[in-house]
C-alpha positions in Angstrom: 0.0 0.0 0.0 1.4 3.3 -1.1 -0.6 6.5 -0.2 -4.2 7.1 0.0 -6.8 5.9 -2.4 -9.3 8.4 -3.8 -12.1 6.0 -4.1 -13.5 4.2 -0.7 -14.9 1.0 -0.3 -17.7 2.4 2.0 -18.7 5.7 3.7 -19.5 6.1 7.4 -22.4 8.5 8.2 -23.2 9.9 11.6 -26.9 10.6 11.7 -26.8 11.9 15.3 -24.1 12.3 17.9 -26.5 11.2 20.7 -26.4 7.8 22.2 -28.8 6.5 24.8 -26.2 4.6 26.5 -23.1 5.7 28.4 -20.6 2.8 27.9 -17.5 3.1 30.1 -15.2 2.4 27.1 -16.9 4.6 24.7 -14.6 7.1 22.7 -17.3 9.5 21.4 -17.0 13.1 22.9 -20.6 14.4 22.2 -22.7 11.3 22.8 -24.9 13.3 25.4 -25.8 15.9 22.8 -28.4 15.3 20.1 -26.7 16.9 17.0 -28.5 15.6 14.0 -27.4 15.4 10.5 -29.4 17.4 7.9 -30.9 15.9 4.7 -28.7 18.4 2.9 -25.7 16.6 4.1 -27.0 13.3 3.0 -28.0 14.6 -0.4 -24.4 15.9 -0.8 -22.9 12.6 0.0 -25.3 10.7 -2.1 -24.4 12.7 -5.2 -20.9 11.2 -5.1 -21.9 7.7 -3.7 -24.6 7.0 -6.2 -22.0 7.4 -9.0 -19.7 5.1 -7.2 -22.4 2.5 -6.5 -23.4 2.5 -10.3 -20.2 0.7 -11.1 -20.2 -2.0 -8.3 -21.3 -2.9 -4.9 -21.0 0.1 -2.4 -22.0 0.4 1.3 -23.0 3.2 3.6 -22.6 2.4 7.2 -24.8 4.4 9.8 -22.8 4.8 12.9 -23.4 7.3 15.8 -23.8 7.9 18.5 -26.7 5.5 18.3 -28.0 5.8 14.9 -31.5 4.6 15.9 -31.7 7.6 18.3 -32.4 9.7 15.2 -35.7 8.0 14.9 -37.2 6.0 11.9 -38.5 9.1 10.1 -35.2 11.0 10.2 -33.1 8.0 9.3 -35.5 7.2 6.4 -35.2 10.9 5.2 -31.4 10.6 5.4 -31.4 7.4 3.4 -33.8 8.5 0.7 -31.2 10.4 -1.5 -29.1 7.2 -2.0 -29.8 5.0 -5.1 -31.1 1.4 -5.0 -27.5 0.1 -5.7 -26.3 1.3 -2.3 -26.3 -1.1 0.5 -27.0 0.2 4.0 -25.6 -1.1 7.2 -26.2 0.1 10.8 -24.2 -0.4 13.9 -26.5 -0.3 16.9 -26.6 -1.1 20.6 -29.9 -2.8 19.9 -31.7 -1.2 22.9 -34.3 0.5 20.6 -35.0 -2.2 18.3 -38.6 -3.3 18.3 -41.1 -4.5 15.7 -41.3 -1.2 14.1 -37.5 -1.0 13.6 -37.5 -4.6 12.3 -39.9 -3.6 9.7 -37.9 -0.7 8.8 -34.7 -2.8 8.5 -36.7 -5.3 6.2 -38.2 -2.6 4.0 -34.8 -0.9 3.5 -32.9 -4.2 3.2 -30.6 -2.8 5.9 -27.9 -5.0 7.4 -27.6 -4.9 11.1 -24.8 -5.3 13.5 -25.3 -5.4 17.2 -22.9 -4.3 19.8 -22.9 -6.6 22.9 -20.0 -7.8 24.9 -21.1 -11.4 25.7 -23.1 -12.8 28.7 -24.7 -10.5 31.2 -21.7 -10.5 33.5 -19.5 -9.2 30.8 -21.7 -6.2 29.9 -21.0 -4.2 33.0 -19.5 -1.4 31.0 -22.7 -1.0 28.8 -25.1 1.0 30.9 -27.8 3.7 30.4 -27.3 7.3 31.1 -28.7 6.7 34.5 -26.0 4.2 35.2 -28.3 1.1 34.9 -27.3 -2.2 33.2 -28.5 -2.2 29.6 -28.1 -5.9 29.0 -31.9 -6.9 29.2 -32.8 -4.1 26.7 -30.0 -5.3 24.3 -31.2 -9.0 24.4 -34.8 -7.8 23.8 -33.7 -6.0 20.7 -31.9 -9.2 19.5 -34.9 -11.2 20.2 -37.0 -8.9 18.0 -34.5 -9.4 15.1 -34.7 -13.1 15.5 -38.5 -13.0 15.7 -38.6 -11.3 12.4 -36.1 -13.5 10.8 -33.5 -10.8 10.2 -29.9 -12.0 10.1 -27.5 -9.8 12.1 -23.8 -9.5 12.9 -22.3 -8.9 16.4 -19.4 -6.8 17.7 -17.9 -7.5 21.1 -15.5 -5.5 23.1 -13.2 -7.4 25.5 -11.6 -5.7 28.4 -10.2 -8.7 30.1 -8.5 -11.2 27.7 -8.0 -13.8 30.5 -8.1 -17.7 30.3 -11.6 -19.2 29.6 -12.9 -15.8 28.3 -12.7 -16.6 24.7 -14.5 -20.1 24.8 -17.2 -18.4 26.9 -17.6 -15.5 24.4 -17.8 -17.8 21.4 -20.4 -20.1 23.0 -22.6 -17.1 23.9 -22.5 -15.8 20.4 -23.4 -19.2 19.0 -26.4 -19.2 21.2 -27.2 -15.6 20.4 -27.7 -16.4 16.7 -25.5 -13.9 14.9 -23.9 -14.8 11.6 -20.7 -12.8 11.9 -18.7 -11.9 14.9 -16.1 -9.2 15.3 -13.9 -9.2 18.5 -12.1 -6.0 19.7 -9.9 -5.8 22.6 -10.6 -2.6 24.3 -8.7 0.4 22.8 -7.5 3.6 24.4 -8.9 6.3 22.2 -11.1 9.4 22.1 -12.4 10.2 25.5 -11.7 6.7 26.8 -8.4 6.9 28.6 -8.4 3.6 30.3 -5.1 1.6 29.8 -5.2 -1.3 27.4 -1.9 -2.9 28.2 -2.3 -6.7 28.9 0.2 -9.6 29.5 1.4 -10.7 26.0 0.9 -14.5 26.8 -2.6 -13.9 28.1 -3.6 -12.1 25.1 -1.9 -14.7 22.7 -3.7 -17.4 24.7 -7.1 -15.6 24.3 -6.9 -15.6 20.5 -5.6 -19.1 20.4 -8.5 -20.3 22.6 -10.9 -18.4 20.4 -9.5 -20.2 17.3 -10.1 -23.6 19.1 -13.6 -22.6 20.0 -14.3 -21.6 16.5 -12.8 -24.7 14.9 -15.1 -26.9 17.1 -18.2 -25.3 15.7 -17.5 -22.9 12.9 -21.1 -21.7 12.3 -20.2 -18.1 12.9 -18.0 -16.2 10.5 -15.3 -15.0 13.0 -13.8 -11.8 11.5 -10.4 -11.6 13.0 -9.7 -15.3 12.9 -10.7 -15.8 9.3 -8.7 -12.9 8.1 -5.7 -14.3 10.1 -6.2 -17.6 8.4 -6.4 -16.0 5.0 -3.0 -14.3 5.7 -1.3 -17.4 6.9 -2.5 -19.4 3.9 -1.1 -16.5 1.7 2.2 -16.7 3.4 2.4 -20.4 2.6 1.4 -19.9 -0.9 3.8 -16.8 -1.4 0.7 -14.7 -2.4 0.8 -12.1 0.4 1.2 -9.3 -2.1 -2.4 -10.0 -3.3 -3.9 -9.4 0.2 -3.5 -5.7 0.8 -4.8 -3.0 -1.7 -2.3 -1.0 -3.6 -3.4 2.1 -1.6 -5.0 2.7 1.7 -8.8 2.9 1.9 -9.7 6.4 3.0 -12.8 5.2 5.0 -14.4 8.6 5.0 -16.6 9.4 8.0 -19.2 12.1 7.4 -20.0 13.8 10.7 -23.5 15.1 11.4 -22.4 18.6 10.1 -21.0 17.4 6.9 -17.3 17.4 7.9 -15.3 14.6 6.4 -12.6 12.8 8.5 -10.7 10.0 6.6 -9.0 6.8 7.8 -10.4 6.7 11.3 -14.1 7.4 12.4 -12.8 7.8 16.0 -11.1 11.1 15.2 -14.4 12.8 14.1 -15.4 15.4 16.8 -11.8 16.0 18.1 -9.4 18.7 17.4 -5.7 19.3 18.1 -3.6 22.5 18.2 -1.4 21.1 15.5 -4.0 19.3 13.3 -7.1 21.3 13.7 -10.4 19.3 13.6 -8.9 16.5 11.5 -11.4 17.1 8.7 -10.3 17.1 5.1 -13.4 19.2 4.0 -17.0 19.5 4.2 -19.6 18.0 1.8 -21.8 21.2 2.1 -19.0 23.2 0.3 -17.3 20.6 -1.9 -18.2 17.3 -3.4 -17.1 14.2 -1.4 -15.1 12.8 -4.3 -13.3 16.2 -4.6 -12.5 16.1 -0.8 -11.1 12.6 -1.0 -8.9 13.5 -4.0 -7.2 16.0 -2.0 -7.3 14.2 1.5 -3.7 13.1 1.3 -2.6 16.8 1.5 -4.2 17.1 4.9 -1.3 17.6 7.2 -2.0 14.7 9.7 -2.8 12.4 6.9 0.6 13.0 5.4 2.2 12.3 8.8 0.1 9.1 9.2 1.4 7.8 5.7 5.0 8.5 7.0 4.2 6.3 9.9 2.8 3.6 7.7 6.1 3.5 5.7 8.0 3.3 9.1 6.0 0.3 9.9 6.6 -1.2 6.4 10.4 -0.9 7.0 10.5 -2.0 10.6 7.7 -4.4 11.5 7.6 -8.1 10.4 3.7 -8.0 10.8 3.2 -5.3 8.3 1.9 -7.6 5.5 -0.9 -8.6 8.0 -2.0 -5.4 9.4 -0.9 -2.9 6.7 0.2 -0.2 9.2 -2.6 0.0 11.8 -5.1 2.6 12.4 -4.5 6.3 12.6 -6.7 7.0 15.7 -4.8 4.3 17.7 -1.5 6.1 17.0 -2.9 9.5 17.8 -4.5 8.6 21.1 -1.8 6.3 22.3 1.4 8.1 21.0 0.2 11.7 20.5 1.1 11.8 16.9 0.6 9.9 13.6 4.1 8.9 12.5 4.7 6.6 15.3 4.8 2.8 14.9 3.8 0.2 17.4 0.9 0.6 19.8 -0.9 -1.5 22.4 -3.7 -1.9 19.8 -1.1 -3.4 17.5 0.1 -5.7 20.1 -3.3 -6.8 21.3 -5.2 -7.0 18.2 -2.7 -7.7 15.3 0.6 -9.2 16.7 -0.9 -11.3 19.5 -3.8 -12.3 17.3 -1.6 -13.7 14.5 0.6 -15.3 17.2 -2.4 -16.9 18.8 -3.5 -18.4 15.5 0.0 -19.9 15.1 0.0 -21.1 18.7 -3.2 -23.0 18.1 -1.7 -24.4 14.9 1.3 -25.7 16.8 -0.8 -27.1 19.6 -3.0 -29.1 17.1 -0.6 -30.2 14.4 -0.8 -33.9 13.5 1.6 -36.2 15.2 4.8 -36.6 13.3 4.1 -33.4 11.3 
């Protein structure tokens, strides 16, 4: 990967900054404020996105705040400018999902991903604004999805990758009924300043245990593990050059006010004396495709690309992770041209080592 691509594979849209939960590890700075995206912003984005979608599959991901807090009428109005070729996804805490929302998802062919951290005891960080546990409301929302026969993905945050946790987690999501599972070890980013350093052996063991649980019953697509296996297969076949794109996906996030932040949704809403508000432009004053064409000239983006090149020259795991994420570098290191972060260690290096540890422990006798 050399530099920043001008054409993204998807766009992240923030219909509202508001979230009805107050999760302890949340990175969002304005989740208590209801700042809503206008239809004018959606129309401006759609003008570029519809053109991209006409030549192949393209996704818009609605991500808050809590996107459903915008309400069905507002979300429908924001989705309306996008053409029929655009595929819509939503990342939700599920607490607001009811029959009405399920009908909305079905009508709009919307793909749903639910944030839940495993069994009740593992969801202590997911609380309402009044500090009450949100778990029962989450599972009620999931039950509504299942009642309506709607497939869904799940995203779990792990703050304690200790022995036994991975198998428990995987068994829970088998029972929950999701089709795809993503697992994130908690990250220090945004307004979440909690430390995310863990014992390396414990984290490696967590991932190895997760691979073992998945291999016993691989009904769920396990995002991190399947990507790791594709990478290791490519290493064996000497085809790793085919895995990463030639340029970094810009992953534009369009905030409620139309400002565009590339590479890391987690940077939206923040500012820095050196870098300003991290935005590369605003769709209300310039087309999205024009903003993306010039995004590499944004000062912090250029610094991040220097950091990617530093990773390429110094890290044996570069072919697997492609240089990591901009927000992790900024919030952990205070700048963008650093290299290894705790996020790298937890979710890239230890992940791959866990897959290899599992392979060594389960190789055939005499192999």
